DRENDO-644762 format. One record per atom (N, C-alpha, C, CB): residue in one letter; x, y, z. Coordinates in steps of 0.1 Angstrom, whole numbers, plus 2048, in hexadecimal, padded with zeros to 3 digits. Glycine has a CB too. Layout:
// residues N
aXYZ ...
This chain:
// residues 160
m8087F4800 m800800800 m80980C800 m7F780080C a8048177FA a80B8237F8 a80B82B805 a80682C7ED k815833807 k81783B813 k80F848811 k82683E816 p80784D81B p7FF859819 p808865818 p7F585B824 i803870810 i80B87C80F i80888481B i807884802 t813888822 t81189082E t81689E82D t81888983A t81F8A0823 t8248AE821 t8238B1812 t8338AF826 i8218BE810 i8218C3802 i82D8CC800 i8138CA7FE k8358C97F7 k8418D27F4 k83D8DC7EA k84D8C97EF k83E8E97ED k83B8F47E4 k8488F77DD k8369007EC e8478F77D0 e8538F97C8 e8569087C8 e8518F57B9 t86290B7CC t8669197CD t87091C7C2 t86C91D7DB f86F9277BC f87892B7B2 f8829357B7 f8719317A6 t88E9357B2 t89893F7B6 t89594B7AE t8A79397B3 e89B9567B2 e89A9637AB e89E96279D e8A196E7B2 e8A995A79B e8AE95878D e8A4951784 e8BB95178D q89E94778A q89493F782 q88794877F q88F93278B l883950789 l878959786 l87B96377B l874961793 k88796877B k88C972770 k88C96A763 k899977773 e89195E763 e891956756 e883953751 e899949759 q87A95075A q86C94E756 q86695B750 q864949762 k868966757 k862973752 k868976744 k86597E75C l875974743 l87C976736 l87696D72B l88B974737 e87396172E e86D958724 e85F95C721 e86D94972A n85796172A n84A966728 n84A97271F n843969735 l85497B721 l856987719 l85A98370B l86099071F k86297A709 k8669756FC k85A9706F4 k87196B6FD q8529686FB q8469626F5 q83C96E6F1 q83F9586FE l83A9776F9 l8329836F6 l83798A6EA l83098C702 l84498D6EA l84A9946DF l84898D6D2 l8589976E1 a84A9806D2 a8489776C6 a83A9776C1 a84D9696C9 e8309776CA e8229766C7 e81D9836C1 e81A9726D2 n82398F6C6 n81F99C6C2 n8299A46BB n81A9A36CF e83099E6B1 e83B9A46AA e8379B16A3 e84199A6A1 d82B9B069C d8269BB694 d8239C769D d81A9B868C t81D9C46A8 t8199CF6B2 t8269D56B8 t8119C96BD v8309CD6BB v83C9D36C1 v8439DB6B6 v8459C76C5 n8439D76AA n84A9DF69F n8439EC69D n84A9D7692 q8359EC69D q82E9F869C q831A026A8 q81F9F669B l8329FC6B4 l835A046C0 l842A0B6BE l8349FB6CC f84CA036BA f859A096B8 f85AA146AD f8649FE6B5 t852A126A3 t851A1C698 t84BA2969D t848A1668C i840A276A5 i83AA336AB i844A3A6B4 i82DA2F6B3 m84AA336BD m854A396C6 m85FA406BF m85AA2E6CF t864A3A6B4 t86EA406AC t869A4D6A6 t873A376A0 e85DA4D6A1 e858A5A69B e856A646A6 e84AA57694 l851A606B1 l84FA6A6BC l85DA6F6C1 l848A636C8 h867A676C1 h874A6B6C5 h87AA756BA h87EA5F6C6 d878A726AE d87DA7A6A3 d877A896A3 d87AA74695 i86BA8A6A6 i864A976A7 i866A9E6B4 i856A966A3 g86CA976BE g86FA9D6CB g863A9C6D5 g872AAC6C9 a859A946D1 a84EA936DA a851A8B6E7 a842A8C6D3 l85AA816E5 l85DA796F1 l865A826FB l866A6D6ED e86EA8A6F6 e876A936FF e86DA9D706 e881A9A6F7 a863AA26FE a85AAAC704 a851AA570F a850AB16F9 a84DA9970C a845A91716 a84DA8E723 a83FA84710 n85AA8B721 n863A8872C n865A95734 n870A83726 k867AA072E k869AAC735 k85CAB073D k86DAB872C l851AAE736 l844AB173D l842AA8749 l839AAE733 l846A9C748 l845A93754 l84FA9775F l848A84750 e85BA9C75B e864AA0765 e85FAAC76D e872AA375F a858AB5766 a853AC176B a845AC076F a855ACD762 k840AB4773 k832AB2775 k82CABB780 k82FAA4779 e834ABE78B e82EAC6796 e82CAD5791 e838AC67A2 e836ADA78A e835AE7784 e82AAE877A e842AEC77E v828ADE772 v81EADE768 v810ADE76F v81FAD275E a80FAD5779 a802AD4780 a7FFAE2787 a803AC978B h809AE878C h807AF5793 h802B00788 h814AFA799 i808B0077D i804B09772 i7F6B0676D i80EB09766 a7F3AF976B a7E6AF5766 a7DBAF9770 a7E5AE6764 l7DEAF677D l7D4AFA787 l7D2B09788 l7D8AF5795 g7DDB11786 g7DCB1F786 g7D4B2477B g7EAB25785 q7D5B1E76F q7CDB22764 q7BEB1E765 q7D3B1B757 m7BCB1276B m7AEB0E76D m7A6B16777 m7AEAFF772 t7ADB1D780 t7A6B2478B t7A5B33787 t7AEB23798 r7A9B3777B r7A8B45777 r799B47775 r7AFB4776A k795B54777 k787B58777 k780B54769 k785B6677A p786B5775E p780B54751 p77DB4574F p788B59745 v786B3D754 v785B2E753 v77AB2A75C v792B27756 t779B2E768 t76FB2A771 t761B2F76C t771B30780 n761B3B766 n754B40760 n74FB37755 n756B4E75A i759B3274C i755B29741 i74FB1C747 i761B26738 i756B17751 i752B0A757 i744B0C75D i75CB05762 n742B17765 n735B1A76B n72AB1B760 n735B26774 n72DB23756 n723B2574B n720B17744 n729B2F740 l72AB0F742 l727B0273B l71EAF9744 l735AFB738 m721AFA751 m719AF275A m70AAF875B m71EAF3769 g709B0575A g6FBB0B759 g6F4B0774D g6FCB1A75A v6FBB07741 v6F5B04734 v6F1AF5734 v6FEB07729 a6FAAED73A a6F7ADE73A a6EBADC743 a703AD6740 g6EAAE374E g6DEAE2757 g6D1AE6750 g6E0AEA764 a6D2AF1748 a6C7AF6741 a6C3AEC736 a6C9B0473B l6CCAE672F l6C9ADD724 l6C2AD072A l6D6AD971D t6C6ACC736 t6BFAC173C t6B0AC373F t6C6ABC748 e6ADAD0740 e69FAD4743 e696AD4737 e69EAE174A l69DAD672B l695AD771F l690ACA719 l69EADE714 n684ACB713 n67FABF70D n686ABD6FF n66FAC070B p68CAB26FD p694AB06F0 p68BAB16E4 p69AAA26F0 e67EAAD6E4 e676AAE6D9 e673ABD6D6 e669AA76DB t671AC56E0 t66EAD36DE t67AADA6D9 t66AADA6EC t686AD66DE t692ADC6D9 t695AD96CB t69EAD76E2 a693ACD6C7 a694AC96B9 a68BAD06B0 a692AB96B7 k67EAD26B4 k674AD96AC k678AE86AB k666AD86B3 l67DAEE6B6 l682AFC6B5 l68DAFD6AC l685B006C4 i697AF46AC i6A3AF56A4 i69FAF4695 i6ADAEB6A7 d696AEA692 d691AE9685 d68AAF6680 d687ADD683 s682AFB689 s67BB08685 s684B13683 s671B0C691 v68FB1468B v699B1F689 v6A0B1D67B v6A4B1E694 n6A3B10678 n6A9B0E66B n6A0B1165F n6ADAFF66A t693B0E660 t689B12656 t688B21655 t67BB0C659 g688B28661 g688B36661 g694B3C65A g686B3B66F l6A0B3765C l6ACB3C656 l6ABB3A647 l6B8B3565C v6A6B2F642 v6A5B2D634 v69CB3862E v69FB1F631 e690B3A634 e687B45630 e68DB52630 e67AB44638 a695B5563B a69BB6263D a6A5B64632 a6A1B6464B n6ADB5A62E n6B7B5B624 n6B1B5E616 n6C0B4F623 k6A5B58614 k69EB5B607 k69AB6A607 k691B52606 a695B6F612 a690B7D613 a69CB87612 a689B7F620 v6A8B83616 v6B3B8C615 v6B7B8E606 v6BFB8661D d6B5B845FE d6B8B855F0 d6AFB8E5E8 d6B8B775EA t6A3B915EE t69AB9A5E7 t69CBA85EC t68BB955E8 a698BB15E4 a699BBF5E9 a68BBC55ED a69EBC85DD e682BBC5F1 e675BBF5F5 e675BC7602 e66CBB35F6 k66DBD2603 k66CBDA60F k65FBD5616 k66CBE960C i660BD6623 i654BD362B i64EBE0630 i658BC9637 s642BE262B s63ABEE62F s632BEA63C s631BF3624 i62CBF4641 i623BF264D i617BEA649 i61EC00653 f612BEC63D f606BE5638 f60ABD6636 f600BEB62B r616BD4630 r61BBC662D r61DBBF63B r628BC7625 l622BC6645 l624BC0652 l617BBC658 l62CBCA65B a60DBC5657 a600BC265C a5FABB5655 a5F6BCE65B k5FCBB5648 k5F7BA9641 k5FEB9C645 k5F9BAC631 l60CB9E647 l614B9264B l60FB8C659 l622B9564B l60AB95661 l606B9066F l5FAB8766D l602B9C677 k5F3B88662 k5E7B7F660 k5ECB7165B k5DDB85656 d5F8B70656 d5FEB63652 d5FFB5A65E d60CB6564B p5FAB4E65D p5FAB45669 p608B4266E p5F3B38666 d612B40665 d620B3D669 d626B49670 d628B3A65C v624B5566B v629B61671 v623B6367F v627B6D668 n615B6167F n60EB6368C n613B58696 n5FFB61689 r615B4C692 r61AB4269B r628B466A1 r61BB34694 a630B4B698 a63EB4F69D a63DB5B6A6 a647B52691 m634B656A3 m633B706AC m62DB6C6B9 m629B7B6A5 n623B636B9 n61DB5E6C5 n628B576CE n611B556C2 f630B4F6C8 f63BB486CF f645B526D4 f642B3E6C5 g648B5C6CC g652B666D1 g64DB6E6DC g656B6F6C5 i641B726DC i63BB7B6E6 i63AB736F3 i62CB806E2 h636B666F3 h635B5E6FF h643B5A704 h62DB516FC f64CB596FB f65AB566FF f65FB62707 f663B536F3 l65DB6E702 l661B7A709 l65AB7C716 l65FB87700 k64DB78717 k646B79723 k64CB7072E k637B76721 g64FB6472A g655B5A733 g663B5F737 g656B4D72D l66BB6472E l678B69731 l677B7573B l67FB6E724 g66EB7D739 g66CB88743 g668B83750 g661B9273E k660B79751 k65CB7375E k669B6D765 k652B6875D g671B6775D g67EB61762 g687B6C767 g684B59758 l687B77761 l691B82764 l68CB8B770 l693B8B758 k67FB89774 k679B9177E k680B8E78C k66AB8F780 n684B99793 n68BB987A0 n680B977AA n695BA37A3 d67FB8D7B2 d675B8C7BD d67BB917CA d670B7E7BE 
């Protein structure tokens, strides 16, 4: 009958064996990815030739100074104003109905096409022509929209 196993021997590698194993793994990786490695060296050579690697190296060496300058620029009043305005616009855009916004943009585009056609003509608008245009349903709809828009804008601007 066989003798029972009472101890397990864990195979330990020397530092030299570990290095040799890592080197063998690296050789295998390089052999499997030869095209990628060649492209990588081509890119690195190009970056070196144009001085980009040296610039990146200098940038990394001066990282504390660069961070200080970048933070100084980011905290300037014009930059903080831009950031605050962008946040305000983003907040306002989240409140708008996308369908209404799309309809409004389409309407503005249609209006611009009509306005460009009118610019090409030398037609003058008289008081009588203006009164007649107010009876046009499209003009009346736009005037109604504009008046109510201005009314809502005025309500929003009111100081309580």
